[in-house]
SEGUSE-152199 format. One line per field, with one value per residue (C-alpha): residue number from 0; x, y, z. Coordinates in nm, 3 decimals. Example, Ala and Ser with C-alpha at 12.3 -4.5 7.8 and 13.67 -1.06 7.14 Angstrom:
2
doti <- c(0, 1)
px <- c(1.230, 1.367)
py <- c(-0.450, -0.106)
pz <- c(0.780, 0.714)
end
This chain:
490
doti <- c(0, 1, 2, 3, 4, 5, 6, 7, 8, 9, 10, 11, 12, 13, 14, 15, 16, 17, 18, 19, 20, 21, 22, 23, 24, 25, 26, 27, 28, 29, 30, 31, 32, 33, 34, 35, 36, 37, 38, 39, 40, 41, 42, 43, 44, 45, 46, 47, 48, 49, 50, 51, 52, 53, 54, 55, 56, 57, 58, 59, 60, 61, 62, 63, 64, 65, 66, 67, 68, 69, 70, 71, 72, 73, 74, 75, 76, 77, 78, 79, 80, 81, 82, 83, 84, 85, 86, 87, 88, 89, 90, 91, 92, 93, 94, 95, 96, 97, 98, 99, 100, 101, 102, 103, 104, 105, 106, 107, 108, 109, 110, 111, 112, 113, 114, 115, 116, 117, 118, 119, 120, 121, 122, 123, 124, 125, 126, 127, 128, 129, 130, 131, 132, 133, 134, 135, 136, 137, 138, 139, 140, 141, 142, 143, 144, 145, 146, 147, 148, 149, 150, 151, 152, 153, 154, 155, 156, 157, 158, 159, 160, 161, 162, 163, 164, 165, 166, 167, 168, 169, 170, 171, 172, 173, 174, 175, 176, 177, 178, 179, 180, 181, 182, 183, 184, 185, 186, 187, 188, 189, 190, 191, 192, 193, 194, 195, 196, 197, 198, 199, 200, 201, 202, 203, 204, 205, 206, 207, 208, 209, 210, 211, 212, 213, 214, 215, 216, 217, 218, 219, 220, 221, 222, 223, 224, 225, 226, 227, 228, 229, 230, 231, 232, 233, 234, 235, 236, 237, 238, 239, 240, 241, 242, 243, 244, 245, 246, 247, 248, 249, 250, 251, 252, 253, 254, 255, 256, 257, 258, 259, 260, 261, 262, 263, 264, 265, 266, 267, 268, 269, 270, 271, 272, 273, 274, 275, 276, 277, 278, 279, 280, 281, 282, 283, 284, 285, 286, 287, 288, 289, 290, 291, 292, 293, 294, 295, 296, 297, 298, 299, 300, 301, 302, 303, 304, 305, 306, 307, 308, 309, 310, 311, 312, 313, 314, 315, 316, 317, 318, 319, 320, 321, 322, 323, 324, 325, 326, 327, 328, 329, 330, 331, 332, 333, 334, 335, 336, 337, 338, 339, 340, 341, 342, 343, 344, 345, 346, 347, 348, 349, 350, 351, 352, 353, 354, 355, 356, 357, 358, 359, 360, 361, 362, 363, 364, 365, 366, 367, 368, 369, 370, 371, 372, 373, 374, 375, 376, 377, 378, 379, 380, 381, 382, 383, 384, 385, 386, 387, 388, 389, 390, 391, 392, 393, 394, 395, 396, 397, 398, 399, 400, 401, 402, 403, 404, 405, 406, 407, 408, 409, 410, 411, 412, 413, 414, 415, 416, 417, 418, 419, 420, 421, 422, 423, 424, 425, 426, 427, 428, 429, 430, 431, 432, 433, 434, 435, 436, 437, 438, 439, 440, 441, 442, 443, 444, 445, 446, 447, 448, 449, 450, 451, 452, 453, 454, 455, 456, 457, 458, 459, 460, 461, 462, 463, 464, 465, 466, 467, 468, 469, 470, 471, 472, 473, 474, 475, 476, 477, 478, 479, 480, 481, 482, 483, 484, 485, 486, 487, 488, 489)
px <- c(-3.246, -3.269, -3.157, -2.861, -2.768, -2.777, -2.565, -2.315, -2.271, -2.274, -1.892, -1.855, -2.105, -1.916, -1.583, -1.728, -1.867, -1.525, -1.351, -1.580, -1.406, -1.068, -1.188, -1.285, -0.955, -0.748, -0.952, -0.857, -0.491, -0.497, -0.799, -0.583, -0.364, -0.628, -0.774, -0.432, -0.421, -0.761, -0.656, -0.339, -0.533, -0.787, -0.514, -0.301, -0.009, 0.173, 0.215, 0.588, 0.602, 0.633, 0.790, 0.471, 0.229, 0.354, 0.256, -0.110, -0.003, 0.295, 0.093, -0.165, 0.105, 0.278, -0.040, -0.132, 0.211, 0.258, -0.034, -0.008, 0.239, 0.075, -0.301, -0.356, -0.227, -0.446, -0.743, -0.671, -0.646, -0.965, -1.168, -1.169, -1.518, -1.431, -1.103, -1.266, -1.541, -1.292, -1.080, -1.383, -1.473, -1.120, -1.131, -1.473, -1.378, -1.058, -1.260, -1.481, -1.177, -1.026, -1.363, -1.392, -1.025, -1.091, -1.282, -0.970, -0.807, -1.028, -0.938, -0.567, -0.382, -0.359, -0.039, 0.017, -0.005, -0.135, -0.466, -0.278, -0.087, -0.410, -0.543, -0.225, -0.273, -0.630, -0.505, -0.261, -0.540, -0.770, -0.499, -0.446, -0.803, -0.777, -0.447, -0.573, -0.863, -0.651, -0.469, -0.789, -0.978, -0.697, -0.698, -1.077, -1.083, -1.070, -1.370, -1.599, -1.517, -1.378, -1.515, -1.323, -0.967, -0.720, -0.540, -0.873, -0.964, -0.625, -0.677, -1.016, -0.863, -0.577, -0.812, -1.027, -0.723, -0.605, -0.956, -0.982, -0.643, -0.746, -1.081, -0.947, -0.804, -1.112, -1.346, -1.164, -1.178, -1.548, -1.648, -1.449, -1.598, -1.942, -1.861, -1.571, -1.292, -1.398, -1.700, -1.460, -1.419, -1.775, -1.904, -1.692, -1.922, -2.232, -2.004, -1.838, -2.179, -2.291, -1.969, -2.001, -2.359, -2.250, -1.959, -2.191, -2.386, -2.072, -1.983, -1.768, -1.519, -1.305, -1.035, -0.685, -0.437, -0.170, 0.098, 0.090, 0.438, 0.329, 0.683, 0.811, 0.494, 0.550, 0.918, 0.820, 0.574, 0.833, 1.095, 0.870, 0.780, 1.134, 1.282, 1.026, 1.082, 1.456, 1.433, 1.201, 1.492, 1.755, 1.739, 1.870, 2.059, 2.054, 2.082, 1.713, 1.764, 2.063, 1.890, 1.574, 1.768, 1.983, 1.672, 1.512, 1.821, 1.795, 1.431, 1.518, 1.801, 1.562, 1.327, 1.614, 1.761, 1.420, 1.374, 1.730, 1.692, 1.344, 1.135, 0.975, 0.735, 0.637, 0.818, 0.835, 1.181, 1.045, 0.956, 1.295, 1.465, 1.288, 1.515, 1.247, 1.028, 1.308, 1.399, 1.029, 0.998, 1.303, 1.160, 0.826, 1.007, 1.151, 0.822, 0.640, 0.893, 0.832, 0.456, 0.414, 0.617, 0.369, 0.057, 0.168, 0.346, 0.087, -0.202, 0.034, 0.155, -0.203, -0.296, 0.014, 0.136, -0.177, -0.433, -0.669, -0.927, -0.945, -1.189, -0.980, -0.667, -0.842, -0.945, -0.587, -0.451, -0.728, -0.547, -0.260, -0.461, -0.708, -0.424, -0.249, -0.557, -0.597, -0.232, -0.242, -0.475, -0.244, 0.049, -0.133, -0.198, 0.163, 0.300, 0.087, 0.213, 0.567, 0.674, 0.764, 1.080, 0.941, 0.650, 0.874, 1.148, 0.904, 0.705, 1.006, 1.153, 0.820, 0.745, 1.093, 1.050, 0.707, 0.841, 1.142, 0.904, 0.700, 1.018, 1.026, 0.688, 0.667, 0.386, 0.341, 0.332, 0.026, -0.240, -0.204, 0.161, 0.086, -0.184, 0.052, 0.319, 0.072, -0.076, 0.272, 0.381, 0.051, 0.102, 0.448, 0.335, 0.035, 0.252, 0.450, 0.170, 0.122, 0.488, 0.593, 0.304, 0.353, 0.728, 0.679, 0.415, 0.495, 0.720, 0.532, 0.334, -0.043, -0.090, 0.128, 0.045, -0.185, 0.099, 0.339, 0.096, 0.074, 0.454, 0.474, 0.227, 0.429, 0.741, 0.567, 0.433, 0.773, 0.913, 0.645, 0.725, 1.102, 1.078, 0.812, 1.012, 1.337, 1.161, 0.978, 1.272, 1.524, 1.257, 1.165, 1.531, 1.599, 1.281, 1.388, 1.730, 1.570, 1.338, 1.600, 1.622, 1.279, 1.052, 0.714, 0.516, 0.559, 0.319, 0.416, 0.205, 0.493, 0.730, 0.463, 0.414, 0.789, 0.784, 0.502, 0.686, 1.011, 0.830, 0.646, 0.978, 1.115, 0.813, 0.852, 1.220, 1.140, 0.864, 1.094, 1.350, 1.082, 0.983, 1.350, 1.398, 1.094, 1.251, 1.575, 1.379, 1.227, 1.570, 1.706, 1.435, 1.567, 1.846, 1.631, 1.359, 1.602, 1.688, 1.318, 1.238, 1.500, 1.345, 1.532, 1.294, 1.496)
py <- c(-1.739, -1.547, -1.856, -1.901, -1.534, -1.570, -1.886, -1.725, -1.422, -1.601, -1.641, -1.265, -1.204, -1.437, -1.275, -0.925, -1.018, -1.123, -0.830, -0.595, -0.720, -0.649, -0.299, -0.230, -0.362, -0.166, 0.145, 0.120, 0.097, 0.452, 0.614, 0.708, 0.953, 1.228, 1.176, 1.151, 1.515, 1.471, 1.133, 1.282, 1.569, 1.336, 1.099, 1.386, 1.326, 1.628, 1.666, 1.708, 1.356, 1.187, 0.876, 0.814, 0.946, 0.708, 0.402, 0.452, 0.357, 0.136, -0.082, -0.157, -0.233, -0.476, -0.676, -0.660, -0.778, -1.052, -1.264, -1.209, -1.489, -1.784, -1.724, -1.887, -2.214, -2.174, -2.116, -2.440, -2.629, -2.515, -2.400, -2.054, -1.966, -2.044, -1.856, -1.557, -1.535, -1.549, -1.280, -1.055, -1.108, -1.011, -0.704, -0.604, -0.647, -0.453, -0.172, -0.153, -0.138, 0.145, 0.322, 0.325, 0.414, 0.789, 0.690, 0.518, 0.860, 0.925, 0.589, 0.662, 0.931, 1.272, 1.332, 0.964, 0.804, 0.463, 0.512, 0.581, 0.253, 0.067, 0.210, 0.102, -0.253, -0.246, -0.133, -0.427, -0.669, -0.516, -0.546, -0.918, -0.973, -0.721, -0.852, -1.210, -1.129, -1.084, -1.423, -1.601, -1.451, -1.547, -1.901, -1.926, -1.823, -2.175, -2.269, -1.967, -1.855, -2.148, -2.006, -1.677, -1.685, -1.651, -1.345, -1.160, -1.273, -1.163, -0.830, -0.783, -0.864, -0.621, -0.351, -0.389, -0.335, -0.034, 0.116, 0.088, 0.252, 0.534, 0.603, 0.571, 0.924, 1.093, 0.869, 0.959, 1.329, 1.315, 1.130, 1.362, 1.664, 1.569, 1.380, 1.248, 1.032, 0.729, 0.688, 0.587, 0.263, 0.230, 0.231, -0.079, -0.286, -0.293, -0.326, -0.631, -0.785, -0.726, -0.876, -1.179, -1.236, -1.218, -1.456, -1.715, -1.728, -1.839, -2.208, -2.355, -2.568, -2.850, -2.848, -2.981, -3.152, -2.894, -2.846, -2.504, -2.376, -2.205, -2.179, -1.986, -1.775, -1.676, -1.608, -1.387, -1.187, -1.140, -1.047, -0.772, -0.639, -0.639, -0.491, -0.210, -0.128, -0.122, 0.115, 0.351, 0.425, 0.482, 0.860, 0.826, 0.492, 0.304, -0.050, -0.116, -0.037, -0.269, -0.544, -0.529, -0.530, -0.819, -1.016, -0.945, -1.088, -1.402, -1.454, -1.400, -1.653, -1.900, -1.872, -1.915, -2.214, -2.387, -2.348, -2.459, -2.785, -2.850, -2.783, -2.459, -2.393, -2.032, -1.919, -2.197, -2.269, -2.252, -1.886, -1.801, -1.945, -1.703, -1.400, -1.179, -1.244, -1.150, -0.831, -0.738, -0.771, -0.549, -0.289, -0.306, -0.255, 0.079, 0.184, 0.111, 0.327, 0.623, 0.569, 0.583, 0.904, 1.065, 0.923, 1.041, 1.370, 1.528, 1.525, 1.636, 1.923, 2.021, 2.026, 2.193, 2.425, 2.513, 2.491, 2.251, 2.038, 1.661, 1.676, 1.930, 1.724, 1.418, 1.610, 1.733, 1.378, 1.260, 1.439, 1.198, 0.880, 0.929, 1.005, 0.693, 0.484, 0.628, 0.575, 0.223, 0.141, 0.321, 0.129, -0.199, -0.114, 0.003, -0.315, -0.529, -0.351, -0.246, -0.476, -0.384, -0.178, 0.139, 0.202, 0.107, 0.355, 0.634, 0.569, 0.577, 0.891, 1.078, 0.979, 1.092, 1.427, 1.475, 1.407, 1.633, 1.913, 1.852, 1.889, 2.254, 2.332, 2.615, 2.811, 3.024, 2.749, 2.800, 2.527, 2.499, 2.399, 2.161, 1.997, 1.952, 1.801, 1.563, 1.448, 1.403, 1.181, 0.990, 0.929, 0.789, 0.553, 0.442, 0.344, 0.110, -0.120, -0.332, -0.381, -0.481, -0.726, -0.869, -0.914, -1.081, -1.331, -1.398, -1.698, -1.823, -2.148, -2.101, -2.304, -2.066, -1.733, -1.644, -1.695, -1.506, -1.215, -1.209, -1.205, -0.921, -0.720, -0.805, -0.657, -0.327, -0.307, -0.401, -0.106, 0.113, -0.016, 0.026, 0.369, 0.492, 0.374, 0.536, 0.846, 0.929, 0.847, 1.065, 1.325, 1.362, 1.395, 1.659, 1.851, 1.877, 1.993, 2.264, 2.397, 2.389, 2.739, 2.844, 2.922, 2.751, 3.067, 3.441, 3.702, 3.954, 3.898, 3.986, 3.750, 3.480, 3.520, 3.487, 3.163, 3.023, 3.121, 2.959, 2.642, 2.631, 2.675, 2.376, 2.166, 2.268, 2.171, 1.828, 1.760, 1.877, 1.623, 1.350, 1.419, 1.423, 1.079, 0.960, 1.078, 0.899, 0.577, 0.597, 0.640, 0.352, 0.131, 0.193, -0.068, -0.361, -0.256, -0.294, -0.649, -0.715, -0.637, -0.865, -1.126, -1.428, -1.683, -1.767)
pz <- c(-2.355, -2.027, -1.837, -2.073, -2.030, -1.651, -1.657, -1.893, -1.669, -1.334, -1.328, -1.370, -1.091, -0.857, -0.940, -0.902, -0.560, -0.431, -0.601, -0.409, -0.094, -0.257, -0.341, 0.022, 0.160, -0.094, -0.019, 0.349, 0.249, 0.106, 0.273, 0.570, 0.378, 0.361, 0.708, 0.875, 1.001, 1.175, 1.317, 1.465, 1.625, 1.786, 1.906, 2.047, 1.808, 1.663, 1.286, 1.353, 1.504, 1.166, 1.317, 1.517, 1.256, 0.989, 1.192, 1.097, 0.744, 0.832, 1.070, 0.801, 0.545, 0.784, 0.843, 0.475, 0.360, 0.618, 0.494, 0.117, 0.025, 0.200, 0.223, -0.117, 0.030, 0.339, 0.110, -0.077, 0.252, 0.430, 0.129, -0.024, 0.107, 0.471, 0.439, 0.268, 0.530, 0.819, 0.653, 0.609, 0.975, 1.085, 0.860, 0.995, 1.362, 1.298, 1.140, 1.449, 1.678, 1.473, 1.470, 1.850, 1.907, 1.964, 2.279, 2.413, 2.460, 2.764, 2.920, 2.952, 3.151, 2.975, 2.781, 2.697, 2.353, 2.463, 2.280, 1.959, 1.979, 2.053, 1.728, 1.543, 1.677, 1.549, 1.206, 1.193, 1.289, 1.027, 0.760, 0.826, 0.707, 0.424, 0.292, 0.284, 0.051, -0.265, -0.264, -0.158, -0.451, -0.690, -0.550, -0.599, -0.966, -1.110, -0.893, -0.918, -1.273, -1.474, -1.801, -1.765, -1.897, -1.613, -1.757, -1.773, -1.422, -1.288, -1.464, -1.295, -0.955, -1.014, -1.141, -0.827, -0.604, -0.806, -0.812, -0.434, -0.391, -0.628, -0.459, -0.102, -0.054, -0.203, -0.001, 0.320, 0.237, 0.150, 0.469, 0.698, 0.520, 0.654, 0.974, 1.184, 1.040, 1.246, 1.018, 0.741, 0.936, 1.068, 0.709, 0.646, 0.867, 0.640, 0.336, 0.492, 0.569, 0.209, 0.071, 0.299, 0.183, -0.183, -0.117, 0.040, -0.288, -0.477, -0.533, -0.258, -0.447, -0.311, -0.047, -0.111, 0.117, 0.035, 0.299, 0.465, 0.544, 0.866, 1.006, 0.703, 0.707, 1.072, 1.000, 0.708, 0.919, 1.195, 0.934, 0.796, 1.142, 1.287, 0.970, 0.971, 1.339, 1.279, 0.983, 1.173, 1.409, 1.143, 1.190, 1.544, 1.550, 1.880, 2.014, 1.938, 1.571, 1.536, 1.735, 1.520, 1.193, 1.316, 1.417, 1.078, 0.904, 1.119, 1.021, 0.654, 0.680, 0.844, 0.544, 0.296, 0.481, 0.505, 0.130, 0.056, 0.250, 0.111, 0.424, 0.306, 0.018, 0.085, -0.231, -0.495, -0.635, -0.988, -0.931, -0.787, -1.095, -1.332, -1.369, -1.527, -1.224, -0.981, -1.170, -1.188, -0.812, -0.756, -0.994, -0.812, -0.480, -0.596, -0.757, -0.430, -0.246, -0.476, -0.477, -0.097, -0.086, -0.323, -0.155, 0.189, 0.121, -0.111, 0.145, 0.424, 0.205, 0.127, 0.496, 0.644, 0.367, 0.170, 0.452, 0.272, 0.450, 0.405, 0.111, -0.079, -0.009, -0.149, -0.462, -0.504, -0.480, -0.715, -0.998, -0.940, -0.888, -1.176, -1.417, -1.286, -1.366, -1.717, -1.804, -1.660, -1.951, -2.196, -2.048, -2.108, -2.474, -2.518, -2.360, -2.592, -2.905, -2.817, -2.533, -2.176, -2.226, -2.387, -2.143, -1.848, -1.937, -2.026, -1.708, -1.476, -1.634, -1.641, -1.279, -1.171, -1.349, -1.191, -0.841, -0.902, -1.006, -0.689, -0.484, -0.600, -0.443, -0.191, -0.027, -0.341, -0.605, -0.826, -0.824, -1.205, -1.173, -0.886, -1.098, -1.395, -1.171, -1.002, -1.333, -1.479, -1.190, -1.208, -1.580, -1.515, -1.240, -1.448, -1.744, -1.517, -1.398, -1.711, -1.813, -1.460, -1.422, -1.771, -1.727, -1.390, -1.503, -1.869, -1.794, -1.485, -1.499, -1.492, -1.173, -0.967, -1.134, -0.844, -0.597, -0.825, -0.841, -0.460, -0.430, -0.683, -0.474, -0.163, -0.324, -0.387, -0.033, 0.112, -0.084, 0.071, 0.420, 0.399, 0.238, 0.481, 0.781, 0.666, 0.538, 0.858, 1.082, 0.898, 0.821, 1.188, 1.287, 1.021, 1.106, 1.469, 1.349, 1.135, 1.408, 1.684, 1.827, 1.701, 2.000, 2.004, 2.085, 2.133, 2.271, 2.004, 1.685, 1.451, 1.628, 1.632, 1.254, 1.207, 1.409, 1.193, 0.873, 0.985, 1.090, 0.756, 0.574, 0.768, 0.670, 0.304, 0.311, 0.456, 0.202, -0.078, 0.040, 0.042, -0.320, -0.423, -0.266, -0.461, -0.786, -0.695, -0.624, -0.974, -1.131, -0.921, -1.074, -1.426, -1.403, -1.280, -1.525, -1.817, -1.706, -1.640, -2.003, -2.159, -2.386, -2.252, -2.109, -1.803)
end
């Protein structure tokens, strides 16, 4: 009986082992938001330099996004276990490089930001490993857990990613409360070793002679990078911005042409013919845009306006993320009983109202009101997870649902990237406009207090604008969400 129980539960053990790696990678995607103020101080970057500050997050998202669409095919070609182990190794080495990055400050001339960009490069490298883990795990499901129904397995994978994203901000705040922020990344090393050991215990599976569309994959990565760099300069347009956006269009055209003439298989034609899938991806793009605004602006508001430390900022954001997780379950139940339309519309409207309320925050806003607004926005975003995922995958063939899920995640992260790039570029420009004429320091205490107050008012105005844009992004998602929820099969 004991042996039968062990054999019955082995597939769940194998899946849980791989999902632990997903949890760690997703945690590192959001952990940075609460430790960002400390990172900027150690790397000699001002909080007013939003265009530079955002690259700690943007760099990770670029690496994460670039590998999502094609790593499932790579996994099939060389074996999921080899691919998973290599990805863990890349993630672990990247974590070490980020962890030692504060020491790079002393290696470069004072007043330069070279050490900061070394750290950003390490974050991109780390994310390449972290982003690969999700599609590899999805590709391995039929081998490691054949007795688990695929929808349940996909749900466990998705829940692992969401759980990591929820815990990340609080984890970062807790670690920096007791020690330096670099330990957030040092702790990854033993966790990676543990995950690798668990993965080795799983069955290997067979390799397949599937063609890897490496050219389209490289074009996609370069498209994401050049597009992001271009949008980061949109606040102060110059030749670099136009050149990067033009280059990104060329890479996108290269991908489209390769698929049109039958040379590329990065995005299967069967997927692109499913209208519900396309509308779901567009909806997810806007939701990702609004989500990153919340995840970034709330901790920055806590640190700069309300004077909270990293742990308190993480606890403040936890009100949003925990509510999101709870209402994700409610959204799943609602979608099962009432379809995708009702939870989608309620979620988008509630999230928009929550973000609009957050745009009214000032230095005197009571914590009770802030909590209500955060939980309201979290409830709205949570309701959206199940209907978007269901609408995207309901008409997709089982053999490509893993790839479809990866593309859906890519759409959300692309929304985060584009929004973050535009947000920080325009935000930095407008902040400098608002503080023009305000002296940086005065010997008179009264005058100095006036300077601080005016600067704080400028920060509040910028953050208010960010939250307003988030609300607009939610409302913009209403139209594609309506088409996403139509009952036509194709």
